[in-house]
TORGU-939013 format. One record per atom (N, C-alpha, C, O, CB): atom name; residue in three letters; x, y, z; residue number from 1. Coordinates in steps of 0.2 Angstrom, whole numbers, plus 5000, padded with zeros to 4 digits. Glycine has a CB too. Layout:
N
CA ALA X Y Z NUM $
...
END
This chain:
136
N MET 5651 5646 5571 1 $
CA MET 5646 5643 5576 1 $
C MET 5650 5637 5578 1 $
O MET 5652 5633 5575 1 $
CB MET 5640 5642 5572 1 $
N THR 5650 5636 5585 2 $
CA THR 5653 5630 5588 2 $
C THR 5649 5624 5587 2 $
O THR 5643 5624 5586 2 $
CB THR 5655 5632 5595 2 $
N LEU 5652 5618 5589 3 $
CA LEU 5649 5612 5588 3 $
C LEU 5643 5611 5593 3 $
O LEU 5638 5609 5592 3 $
CB LEU 5654 5606 5589 3 $
N LYS 5645 5614 5599 4 $
CA LYS 5640 5613 5605 4 $
C LYS 5634 5617 5603 4 $
O LYS 5628 5615 5605 4 $
CB LYS 5643 5616 5611 4 $
N ARG 5635 5623 5600 5 $
CA ARG 5629 5627 5598 5 $
C ARG 5625 5624 5593 5 $
O ARG 5619 5624 5593 5 $
CB ARG 5631 5634 5596 5 $
N ARG 5628 5621 5588 6 $
CA ARG 5624 5618 5583 6 $
C ARG 5621 5612 5585 6 $
O ARG 5615 5611 5584 6 $
CB ARG 5629 5615 5577 6 $
N LEU 5624 5608 5590 7 $
CA LEU 5620 5602 5593 7 $
C LEU 5614 5605 5597 7 $
O LEU 5609 5602 5596 7 $
CB LEU 5625 5598 5597 7 $
N LYS 5615 5610 5600 8 $
CA LYS 5609 5613 5604 8 $
C LYS 5604 5615 5599 8 $
O LYS 5598 5614 5600 8 $
CB LYS 5611 5619 5608 8 $
N ASP 5606 5619 5594 9 $
CA ASP 5601 5621 5589 9 $
C ASP 5597 5615 5586 9 $
O ASP 5591 5616 5584 9 $
CB ASP 5604 5625 5583 9 $
N TYR 5600 5610 5584 10 $
CA TYR 5597 5604 5581 10 $
C TYR 5593 5600 5586 10 $
O TYR 5590 5595 5584 10 $
CB TYR 5602 5600 5577 10 $
N GLY 5594 5601 5592 11 $
CA GLY 5591 5597 5597 11 $
C GLY 5594 5590 5598 11 $
O GLY 5591 5585 5601 11 $
CB GLY 5584 5596 5596 11 $
N LEU 5601 5590 5597 12 $
CA LEU 5604 5583 5597 12 $
C LEU 5608 5583 5604 12 $
O LEU 5610 5588 5606 12 $
CB LEU 5609 5582 5591 12 $
N LYS 5609 5577 5607 13 $
CA LYS 5613 5576 5613 13 $
C LYS 5618 5571 5611 13 $
O LYS 5618 5567 5607 13 $
CB LYS 5608 5574 5619 13 $
N ARG 5623 5572 5616 14 $
CA ARG 5629 5567 5615 14 $
C ARG 5627 5560 5616 14 $
O ARG 5629 5555 5613 14 $
CB ARG 5635 5569 5619 14 $
N ARG 5623 5559 5621 15 $
CA ARG 5621 5553 5623 15 $
C ARG 5613 5552 5623 15 $
O ARG 5610 5557 5624 15 $
CB ARG 5623 5551 5631 15 $
N GLU 5611 5546 5621 16 $
CA GLU 5604 5545 5621 16 $
C GLU 5601 5545 5628 16 $
O GLU 5604 5543 5633 16 $
CB GLU 5602 5539 5617 16 $
N ILE 5594 5546 5629 17 $
CA ILE 5591 5546 5635 17 $
C ILE 5590 5538 5636 17 $
O ILE 5588 5534 5632 17 $
CB ILE 5584 5549 5635 17 $
N VAL 5592 5536 5642 18 $
CA VAL 5591 5529 5644 18 $
C VAL 5584 5527 5646 18 $
O VAL 5582 5530 5652 18 $
CB VAL 5597 5527 5649 18 $
N ASP 5581 5523 5643 19 $
CA ASP 5574 5521 5645 19 $
C ASP 5574 5514 5647 19 $
O ASP 5579 5510 5646 19 $
CB ASP 5568 5523 5640 19 $
N GLU 5569 5511 5650 20 $
CA GLU 5568 5504 5652 20 $
C GLU 5569 5499 5646 20 $
O GLU 5572 5494 5647 20 $
CB GLU 5562 5503 5655 20 $
N GLU 5567 5501 5640 21 $
CA GLU 5567 5496 5635 21 $
C GLU 5575 5496 5633 21 $
O GLU 5577 5490 5631 21 $
CB GLU 5563 5499 5629 21 $
N LEU 5578 5501 5633 22 $
CA LEU 5586 5501 5631 22 $
C LEU 5589 5497 5637 22 $
O LEU 5594 5494 5635 22 $
CB LEU 5588 5508 5630 22 $
N LYS 5587 5498 5643 23 $
CA LYS 5591 5495 5649 23 $
C LYS 5590 5487 5648 23 $
O LYS 5595 5483 5649 23 $
CB LYS 5588 5497 5655 23 $
N GLU 5584 5485 5646 24 $
CA GLU 5583 5478 5645 24 $
C GLU 5587 5475 5639 24 $
O GLU 5590 5470 5640 24 $
CB GLU 5575 5477 5644 24 $
N ARG 5587 5479 5634 25 $
CA ARG 5591 5477 5628 25 $
C ARG 5599 5476 5630 25 $
O ARG 5602 5472 5628 25 $
CB ARG 5591 5482 5622 25 $
N VAL 5601 5481 5634 26 $
CA VAL 5608 5481 5636 26 $
C VAL 5609 5475 5641 26 $
O VAL 5615 5472 5640 26 $
CB VAL 5610 5488 5639 26 $
N ARG 5605 5474 5645 27 $
CA ARG 5605 5469 5650 27 $
C ARG 5606 5462 5646 27 $
O ARG 5610 5458 5648 27 $
CB ARG 5599 5468 5655 27 $
N ASP 5601 5461 5641 28 $
CA ASP 5602 5455 5637 28 $
C ASP 5608 5454 5633 28 $
O ASP 5611 5449 5633 28 $
CB ASP 5596 5455 5632 28 $
N LEU 5611 5460 5630 29 $
CA LEU 5617 5460 5627 29 $
C LEU 5623 5458 5631 29 $
O LEU 5627 5454 5630 29 $
CB LEU 5619 5466 5623 29 $
N ILE 5623 5461 5638 30 $
CA ILE 5628 5459 5642 30 $
C ILE 5628 5452 5644 30 $
O ILE 5633 5448 5645 30 $
CB ILE 5627 5463 5649 30 $
N LEU 5622 5449 5645 31 $
CA LEU 5621 5442 5647 31 $
C LEU 5624 5438 5641 31 $
O LEU 5627 5433 5642 31 $
CB LEU 5614 5440 5648 31 $
N GLN 5622 5440 5635 32 $
CA GLN 5624 5436 5629 32 $
C GLN 5632 5436 5629 32 $
O GLN 5635 5431 5627 32 $
CB GLN 5621 5439 5623 32 $
N GLU 5635 5442 5630 33 $
CA GLU 5642 5442 5629 33 $
C GLU 5646 5438 5635 33 $
O GLU 5651 5435 5634 33 $
CB GLU 5645 5450 5630 33 $
N ILE 5643 5438 5641 34 $
CA ILE 5645 5434 5646 34 $
C ILE 5645 5427 5645 34 $
O ILE 5650 5423 5646 34 $
CB ILE 5642 5436 5653 34 $
N CYS 5639 5425 5642 35 $
CA CYS 5638 5418 5641 35 $
C CYS 5642 5415 5635 35 $
O CYS 5645 5409 5636 35 $
CB CYS 5631 5416 5641 35 $
N THR 5642 5419 5630 36 $
CA THR 5645 5416 5624 36 $
C THR 5651 5419 5621 36 $
O THR 5655 5416 5618 36 $
CB THR 5640 5416 5618 36 $
N GLY 5652 5425 5623 37 $
CA GLY 5658 5429 5620 37 $
C GLY 5665 5428 5624 37 $
O GLY 5665 5425 5629 37 $
CB GLY 5657 5436 5620 37 $
N PRO 5670 5430 5620 38 $
CA PRO 5676 5429 5624 38 $
C PRO 5678 5434 5629 38 $
O PRO 5683 5434 5633 38 $
CB PRO 5682 5429 5618 38 $
N ASP 5673 5439 5630 39 $
CA ASP 5674 5444 5635 39 $
C ASP 5670 5443 5641 39 $
O ASP 5668 5447 5645 39 $
CB ASP 5671 5451 5632 39 $
N SER 5670 5436 5643 40 $
CA SER 5666 5435 5649 40 $
C SER 5669 5436 5655 40 $
O SER 5666 5437 5660 40 $
CB SER 5664 5427 5649 40 $
N LEU 5676 5437 5655 41 $
CA LEU 5680 5439 5661 41 $
C LEU 5681 5446 5662 41 $
O LEU 5685 5448 5667 41 $
CB LEU 5686 5435 5661 41 $
N ASN 5679 5450 5657 42 $
CA ASN 5681 5457 5657 42 $
C ASN 5677 5461 5662 42 $
O ASN 5671 5459 5663 42 $
CB ASN 5681 5460 5650 42 $
N GLY 5679 5467 5663 43 $
CA GLY 5675 5472 5668 43 $
C GLY 5671 5476 5664 43 $
O GLY 5669 5475 5658 43 $
CB GLY 5680 5476 5672 43 $
N TYR 5668 5481 5667 44 $
CA TYR 5663 5485 5664 44 $
C TYR 5666 5490 5659 44 $
O TYR 5662 5492 5654 44 $
CB TYR 5659 5489 5670 44 $
N ARG 5672 5492 5660 45 $
CA ARG 5675 5496 5655 45 $
C ARG 5675 5493 5648 45 $
O ARG 5673 5496 5643 45 $
CB ARG 5681 5499 5657 45 $
N THR 5678 5487 5648 46 $
CA THR 5679 5483 5642 46 $
C THR 5672 5481 5639 46 $
O THR 5671 5481 5633 46 $
CB THR 5683 5477 5643 46 $
N MET 5667 5479 5644 47 $
CA MET 5660 5478 5641 47 $
C MET 5657 5484 5638 47 $
O MET 5653 5483 5633 47 $
CB MET 5656 5475 5647 47 $
N TRP 5658 5490 5641 48 $
CA TRP 5656 5496 5638 48 $
C TRP 5658 5497 5631 48 $
O TRP 5655 5499 5626 48 $
CB TRP 5657 5502 5642 48 $
N HIS 5665 5496 5630 49 $
CA HIS 5668 5496 5623 49 $
C HIS 5665 5491 5618 49 $
O HIS 5664 5492 5613 49 $
CB HIS 5676 5495 5624 49 $
N VAL 5664 5485 5621 50 $
CA VAL 5661 5480 5617 50 $
C VAL 5654 5482 5614 50 $
O VAL 5652 5481 5609 50 $
CB VAL 5660 5473 5621 50 $
N LEU 5650 5485 5619 51 $
CA LEU 5643 5487 5617 51 $
C LEU 5644 5492 5612 51 $
O LEU 5640 5493 5607 51 $
CB LEU 5639 5489 5623 51 $
N ARG 5648 5497 5613 52 $
CA ARG 5649 5502 5608 52 $
C ARG 5652 5500 5601 52 $
O ARG 5649 5502 5596 52 $
CB ARG 5654 5508 5610 52 $
N LEU 5657 5496 5601 53 $
CA LEU 5660 5494 5595 53 $
C LEU 5656 5488 5591 53 $
O LEU 5655 5489 5585 53 $
CB LEU 5667 5491 5596 53 $
N ARG 5654 5483 5595 54 $
CA ARG 5651 5477 5591 54 $
C ARG 5643 5478 5590 54 $
O ARG 5641 5477 5585 54 $
CB ARG 5651 5471 5595 54 $
N HIS 5640 5482 5595 55 $
CA HIS 5633 5482 5595 55 $
C HIS 5630 5489 5593 55 $
O HIS 5624 5490 5593 55 $
CB HIS 5630 5480 5601 55 $
N ARG 5635 5494 5593 56 $
CA ARG 5633 5501 5591 56 $
C ARG 5628 5504 5596 56 $
O ARG 5623 5508 5594 56 $
CB ARG 5630 5501 5584 56 $
N ILE 5629 5503 5602 57 $
CA ILE 5625 5505 5607 57 $
C ILE 5629 5510 5612 57 $
O ILE 5634 5508 5614 57 $
CB ILE 5621 5500 5612 57 $
N ASN 5626 5516 5612 58 $
CA ASN 5630 5521 5616 58 $
C ASN 5626 5523 5622 58 $
O ASN 5621 5526 5622 58 $
CB ASN 5631 5528 5612 58 $
N VAL 5628 5520 5628 59 $
CA VAL 5625 5520 5634 59 $
C VAL 5631 5523 5639 59 $
O VAL 5637 5522 5638 59 $
CB VAL 5622 5514 5637 59 $
N PRO 5629 5526 5645 60 $
CA PRO 5633 5528 5650 60 $
C PRO 5637 5522 5653 60 $
O PRO 5634 5517 5654 60 $
CB PRO 5630 5532 5655 60 $
N ARG 5643 5523 5655 61 $
CA ARG 5647 5518 5658 61 $
C ARG 5645 5516 5664 61 $
O ARG 5645 5510 5666 61 $
CB ARG 5655 5520 5658 61 $
N ARG 5642 5521 5668 62 $
CA ARG 5639 5519 5674 62 $
C ARG 5633 5514 5674 62 $
O ARG 5632 5510 5678 62 $
CB ARG 5637 5525 5678 62 $
N LEU 5629 5515 5668 63 $
CA LEU 5624 5510 5667 63 $
C LEU 5626 5503 5666 63 $
O LEU 5624 5498 5669 63 $
CB LEU 5619 5513 5661 63 $
N VAL 5632 5503 5662 64 $
CA VAL 5635 5496 5661 64 $
C VAL 5637 5493 5667 64 $
O VAL 5637 5487 5668 64 $
CB VAL 5640 5497 5655 64 $
N GLU 5640 5497 5671 65 $
CA GLU 5643 5495 5678 65 $
C GLU 5637 5492 5682 65 $
O GLU 5638 5487 5685 65 $
CB GLU 5647 5501 5681 65 $
N SER 5632 5496 5683 66 $
CA SER 5626 5494 5687 66 $
C SER 5623 5487 5684 66 $
O SER 5621 5483 5688 66 $
CB SER 5621 5499 5688 66 $
N LEU 5622 5487 5678 67 $
CA LEU 5619 5481 5675 67 $
C LEU 5624 5475 5676 67 $
O LEU 5621 5469 5677 67 $
CB LEU 5617 5482 5668 67 $
N LEU 5630 5476 5675 68 $
CA LEU 5635 5470 5675 68 $
C LEU 5635 5468 5683 68 $
O LEU 5635 5462 5684 68 $
CB LEU 5642 5473 5673 68 $
N ARG 5634 5473 5687 69 $
CA ARG 5634 5471 5695 69 $
C ARG 5628 5467 5696 69 $
O ARG 5628 5462 5700 69 $
CB ARG 5635 5477 5699 69 $
N GLU 5622 5469 5693 70 $
CA GLU 5616 5465 5694 70 $
C GLU 5616 5459 5690 70 $
O GLU 5613 5454 5693 70 $
CB GLU 5610 5470 5691 70 $
N VAL 5619 5458 5684 71 $
CA VAL 5619 5452 5681 71 $
C VAL 5624 5447 5683 71 $
O VAL 5622 5441 5684 71 $
CB VAL 5620 5453 5673 71 $
N ASP 5630 5449 5685 72 $
CA ASP 5635 5445 5687 72 $
C ASP 5638 5447 5693 72 $
O ASP 5644 5449 5693 72 $
CB ASP 5640 5444 5681 72 $
N PRO 5635 5446 5699 73 $
CA PRO 5638 5449 5705 73 $
C PRO 5644 5445 5707 73 $
O PRO 5649 5448 5710 73 $
CB PRO 5633 5449 5711 73 $
N ARG 5644 5439 5706 74 $
CA ARG 5650 5435 5708 74 $
C ARG 5656 5437 5704 74 $
O ARG 5662 5437 5707 74 $
CB ARG 5649 5427 5707 74 $
N GLY 5655 5438 5697 75 $
CA GLY 5661 5440 5693 75 $
C GLY 5664 5447 5695 75 $
O GLY 5670 5448 5695 75 $
CB GLY 5659 5440 5686 75 $
N VAL 5659 5451 5697 76 $
CA VAL 5661 5458 5699 76 $
C VAL 5665 5458 5705 76 $
O VAL 5671 5461 5706 76 $
CB VAL 5655 5463 5700 76 $
N GLU 5663 5454 5710 77 $
CA GLU 5667 5453 5716 77 $
C GLU 5674 5450 5715 77 $
O GLU 5679 5451 5718 77 $
CB GLU 5663 5449 5722 77 $
N HIS 5674 5445 5711 78 $
CA HIS 5680 5441 5709 78 $
C HIS 5685 5446 5706 78 $
O HIS 5691 5446 5708 78 $
CB HIS 5679 5435 5704 78 $
N ARG 5683 5450 5701 79 $
CA ARG 5687 5455 5698 79 $
C ARG 5689 5461 5703 79 $
O ARG 5695 5463 5703 79 $
CB ARG 5684 5459 5692 79 $
N LYS 5685 5462 5708 80 $
CA LYS 5686 5468 5713 80 $
C LYS 5691 5465 5718 80 $
O LYS 5695 5470 5720 80 $
CB LYS 5679 5470 5716 80 $
N SER 5691 5459 5719 81 $
CA SER 5696 5457 5724 81 $
C SER 5703 5456 5721 81 $
O SER 5708 5456 5725 81 $
CB SER 5694 5450 5727 81 $
N ARG 5704 5456 5715 82 $
CA ARG 5710 5456 5711 82 $
C ARG 5715 5451 5714 82 $
O ARG 5721 5452 5714 82 $
CB ARG 5714 5463 5711 82 $
N CYS 5712 5445 5716 83 $
CA CYS 5716 5440 5719 83 $
C CYS 5720 5436 5713 83 $
O CYS 5717 5435 5708 83 $
CB CYS 5712 5435 5723 83 $
N LEU 5726 5435 5714 84 $
CA LEU 5730 5431 5710 84 $
C LEU 5729 5424 5711 84 $
O LEU 5730 5421 5717 84 $
CB LEU 5738 5433 5710 84 $
N GLN 5727 5420 5706 85 $
CA GLN 5727 5413 5707 85 $
C GLN 5733 5409 5705 85 $
O GLN 5736 5409 5700 85 $
CB GLN 5721 5410 5702 85 $
N ARG 5736 5406 5710 86 $
CA ARG 5742 5403 5710 86 $
C ARG 5741 5396 5707 86 $
O ARG 5736 5393 5709 86 $
CB ARG 5746 5402 5717 86 $
N ARG 5745 5394 5703 87 $
CA ARG 5745 5387 5700 87 $
C ARG 5751 5383 5702 87 $
O ARG 5756 5386 5703 87 $
CB ARG 5745 5388 5692 87 $
N THR 5750 5377 5703 88 $
CA THR 5755 5372 5705 88 $
C THR 5757 5368 5699 88 $
O THR 5753 5365 5696 88 $
CB THR 5753 5368 5711 88 $
N TYR 5763 5367 5698 89 $
CA TYR 5766 5363 5692 89 $
C TYR 5771 5358 5695 89 $
O TYR 5774 5359 5700 89 $
CB TYR 5769 5368 5687 89 $
N VAL 5770 5352 5692 90 $
CA VAL 5775 5347 5693 90 $
C VAL 5779 5346 5687 90 $
O VAL 5776 5344 5682 90 $
CB VAL 5772 5340 5696 90 $
N SER 5786 5347 5688 91 $
CA SER 5790 5347 5682 91 $
C SER 5796 5342 5683 91 $
O SER 5799 5343 5688 91 $
CB SER 5792 5354 5680 91 $
N PRO 5797 5338 5678 92 $
CA PRO 5802 5333 5678 92 $
C PRO 5809 5336 5677 92 $
O PRO 5814 5333 5679 92 $
CB PRO 5801 5328 5674 92 $
N GLY 5809 5343 5675 93 $
CA GLY 5816 5346 5674 93 $
C GLY 5815 5353 5672 93 $
O GLY 5810 5355 5671 93 $
CB GLY 5820 5342 5669 93 $
N PRO 5821 5356 5671 94 $
CA PRO 5820 5364 5670 94 $
C PRO 5818 5364 5662 94 $
O PRO 5819 5360 5658 94 $
CB PRO 5827 5367 5670 94 $
N ASN 5814 5370 5661 95 $
CA ASN 5811 5372 5655 95 $
C ASN 5807 5366 5652 95 $
O ASN 5806 5366 5646 95 $
CB ASN 5817 5373 5650 95 $
N PHE 5804 5362 5656 96 $
CA PHE 5799 5357 5654 96 $
C PHE 5792 5359 5654 96 $
O PHE 5788 5358 5649 96 $
CB PHE 5800 5351 5659 96 $
N CYS 5790 5363 5659 97 $
CA CYS 5783 5366 5659 97 $
C CYS 5783 5373 5658 97 $
O CYS 5787 5377 5661 97 $
CB CYS 5780 5364 5666 97 $
N TRP 5779 5376 5653 98 $
CA TRP 5778 5383 5652 98 $
C TRP 5771 5384 5652 98 $
O TRP 5767 5380 5650 98 $
CB TRP 5781 5385 5645 98 $
N HIS 5770 5390 5655 99 $
CA HIS 5763 5392 5655 99 $
C HIS 5762 5398 5650 99 $
O HIS 5766 5403 5650 99 $
CB HIS 5761 5395 5663 99 $
N MET 5756 5397 5646 100 $
CA MET 5755 5402 5641 100 $
C MET 5748 5406 5643 100 $
O MET 5743 5403 5645 100 $
CB MET 5754 5399 5634 100 $
N GLY 5749 5413 5643 101 $
CA GLY 5743 5417 5644 101 $
C GLY 5739 5418 5638 101 $
O GLY 5740 5415 5633 101 $
CB GLY 5745 5424 5647 101 $
N ARG 5734 5422 5639 102 $
CA ARG 5729 5423 5633 102 $
C ARG 5732 5426 5627 102 $
O ARG 5731 5424 5621 102 $
CB ARG 5723 5427 5635 102 $
N ALA 5736 5431 5628 103 $
CA ALA 5740 5435 5623 103 $
C ALA 5745 5430 5620 103 $
O ALA 5746 5430 5614 103 $
CB ALA 5743 5441 5626 103 $
N ASP 5749 5426 5624 104 $
CA ASP 5753 5421 5621 104 $
C ASP 5750 5416 5616 104 $
O ASP 5753 5414 5611 104 $
CB ASP 5757 5418 5626 104 $
N LEU 5744 5414 5618 105 $
CA LEU 5741 5409 5615 105 $
C LEU 5738 5412 5608 105 $
O LEU 5738 5408 5603 105 $
CB LEU 5735 5406 5619 105 $
N ASP 5736 5418 5608 106 $
CA ASP 5734 5421 5602 106 $
C ASP 5740 5422 5597 106 $
O ASP 5739 5421 5591 106 $
CB ASP 5732 5428 5603 106 $
N LYS 5746 5423 5599 107 $
CA LYS 5752 5423 5595 107 $
C LYS 5754 5416 5592 107 $
O LYS 5755 5416 5586 107 $
CB LYS 5758 5426 5599 107 $
N VAL 5753 5411 5596 108 $
CA VAL 5754 5404 5594 108 $
C VAL 5749 5402 5589 108 $
O VAL 5751 5399 5584 108 $
CB VAL 5755 5399 5600 108 $
N LYS 5743 5404 5590 109 $
CA LYS 5738 5403 5586 109 $
C LYS 5739 5405 5578 109 $
O LYS 5737 5402 5574 109 $
CB LYS 5731 5405 5588 109 $
N GLU 5741 5411 5578 110 $
CA GLU 5743 5414 5572 110 $
C GLU 5749 5410 5568 110 $
O GLU 5748 5409 5562 110 $
CB GLU 5746 5422 5572 110 $
N TYR 5754 5408 5572 111 $
CA TYR 5759 5404 5569 111 $
C TYR 5756 5397 5567 111 $
O TYR 5758 5395 5561 111 $
CB TYR 5764 5402 5574 111 $
N TRP 5751 5394 5571 112 $
CA TRP 5748 5388 5568 112 $
C TRP 5744 5389 5562 112 $
O TRP 5745 5384 5558 112 $
CB TRP 5744 5385 5574 112 $
N LYS 5741 5394 5561 113 $
CA LYS 5737 5395 5555 113 $
C LYS 5741 5397 5549 113 $
O LYS 5739 5394 5544 113 $
CB LYS 5732 5401 5556 113 $
N GLN 5747 5400 5550 114 $
CA GLN 5751 5402 5544 114 $
C GLN 5756 5397 5542 114 $
O GLN 5760 5398 5537 114 $
CB GLN 5754 5409 5546 114 $
N SER 5757 5392 5546 115 $
CA SER 5763 5387 5545 115 $
C SER 5761 5383 5539 115 $
O SER 5756 5381 5538 115 $
CB SER 5764 5383 5552 115 $
N PRO 5766 5382 5535 116 $
CA PRO 5765 5378 5529 116 $
C PRO 5765 5370 5531 116 $
O PRO 5763 5366 5527 116 $
CB PRO 5770 5379 5524 116 $
N ASP 5768 5369 5537 117 $
CA ASP 5769 5362 5539 117 $
C ASP 5762 5359 5541 117 $
O ASP 5758 5362 5545 117 $
CB ASP 5774 5361 5545 117 $
N GLN 5760 5353 5538 118 $
CA GLN 5753 5350 5539 118 $
C GLN 5753 5347 5546 118 $
O GLN 5748 5347 5549 118 $
CB GLN 5752 5345 5534 118 $
N GLU 5759 5345 5549 119 $
CA GLU 5759 5342 5556 119 $
C GLU 5757 5348 5561 119 $
O GLU 5754 5346 5566 119 $
CB GLU 5765 5339 5557 119 $
N VAL 5759 5354 5560 120 $
CA VAL 5758 5359 5564 120 $
C VAL 5750 5361 5564 120 $
O VAL 5747 5362 5569 120 $
CB VAL 5762 5366 5563 120 $
N LYS 5747 5361 5558 121 $
CA LYS 5740 5363 5557 121 $
C LYS 5736 5357 5561 121 $
O LYS 5731 5358 5564 121 $
CB LYS 5738 5363 5550 121 $
N ALA 5738 5351 5560 122 $
CA ALA 5735 5345 5563 122 $
C ALA 5735 5346 5571 122 $
O ALA 5730 5344 5574 122 $
CB ALA 5738 5338 5561 122 $
N CYS 5741 5348 5573 123 $
CA CYS 5742 5349 5580 123 $
C CYS 5737 5354 5583 123 $
O CYS 5734 5353 5588 123 $
CB CYS 5749 5350 5582 123 $
N HIS 5736 5359 5579 124 $
CA HIS 5732 5365 5581 124 $
C HIS 5724 5362 5581 124 $
O HIS 5721 5364 5586 124 $
CB HIS 5732 5371 5576 124 $
N CYS 5722 5358 5576 125 $
CA CYS 5716 5356 5576 125 $
C CYS 5714 5351 5582 125 $
O CYS 5709 5351 5585 125 $
CB CYS 5714 5352 5569 125 $
N ILE 5719 5347 5584 126 $
CA ILE 5719 5342 5589 126 $
C ILE 5718 5346 5596 126 $
O ILE 5714 5344 5600 126 $
CB ILE 5725 5337 5589 126 $
N ARG 5722 5351 5597 127 $
CA ARG 5722 5355 5603 127 $
C ARG 5715 5359 5603 127 $
O ARG 5712 5359 5609 127 $
CB ARG 5727 5360 5603 127 $
N CYS 5712 5361 5598 128 $
CA CYS 5706 5364 5598 128 $
C CYS 5700 5360 5600 128 $
O CYS 5696 5361 5604 128 $
CB CYS 5704 5368 5591 128 $
N THR 5700 5354 5597 129 $
CA THR 5695 5349 5599 129 $
C THR 5696 5346 5606 129 $
O THR 5691 5345 5609 129 $
CB THR 5695 5343 5594 129 $
N ARG 5702 5346 5608 130 $
CA ARG 5703 5344 5615 130 $
C ARG 5700 5349 5620 130 $
O ARG 5697 5347 5626 130 $
CB ARG 5711 5344 5617 130 $
N HIS 5700 5356 5618 131 $
CA HIS 5697 5361 5623 131 $
C HIS 5690 5363 5620 131 $
O HIS 5687 5368 5623 131 $
CB HIS 5701 5367 5623 131 $
N ASP 5687 5359 5616 132 $
CA ASP 5680 5360 5613 132 $
C ASP 5679 5367 5610 132 $
O ASP 5674 5371 5612 132 $
CB ASP 5675 5360 5619 132 $
N VAL 5684 5369 5606 133 $
CA VAL 5684 5375 5603 133 $
C VAL 5685 5374 5595 133 $
O VAL 5689 5370 5593 133 $
CB VAL 5690 5380 5605 133 $
N LEU 5681 5378 5591 134 $
CA LEU 5682 5377 5584 134 $
C LEU 5688 5380 5582 134 $
O LEU 5690 5386 5584 134 $
CB LEU 5676 5380 5580 134 $
N PRO 5692 5377 5578 135 $
CA PRO 5699 5380 5575 135 $
C PRO 5697 5386 5571 135 $
O PRO 5693 5386 5566 135 $
CB PRO 5703 5375 5571 135 $
N SER 5701 5391 5572 136 $
CA SER 5700 5397 5569 136 $
C SER 5706 5400 5565 136 $
O SER 5706 5405 5562 136 $
CB SER 5697 5403 5573 136 $
END
């Protein structure tokens, strides 16, 4: 007996039926993730994965897309435009100014946490307080 046939016999479906109560719950979770979570800049696909993994909610991706467009229209348009934000740097010499992206910062953060040198750990705490972030 195939899996599809067993699911049909037991009356189970792959996805739950989306009702208004679930839509409201998903909308609230998306707002919560946008306002507080580190995933505030991500698109609907990543938000869909966040809902599935962190909150154990299985909803269609199109629903997440429409709710994200409803909740954060400015962010959706910004991501849709895919515009590159150019930065200007003033540097007194070569190799003086370096820009670190999000992935690079995560690598450096691991070094700061694992370093036996107390000055490195103190530098990490100072940088975190400078950006109003708790050291992790």
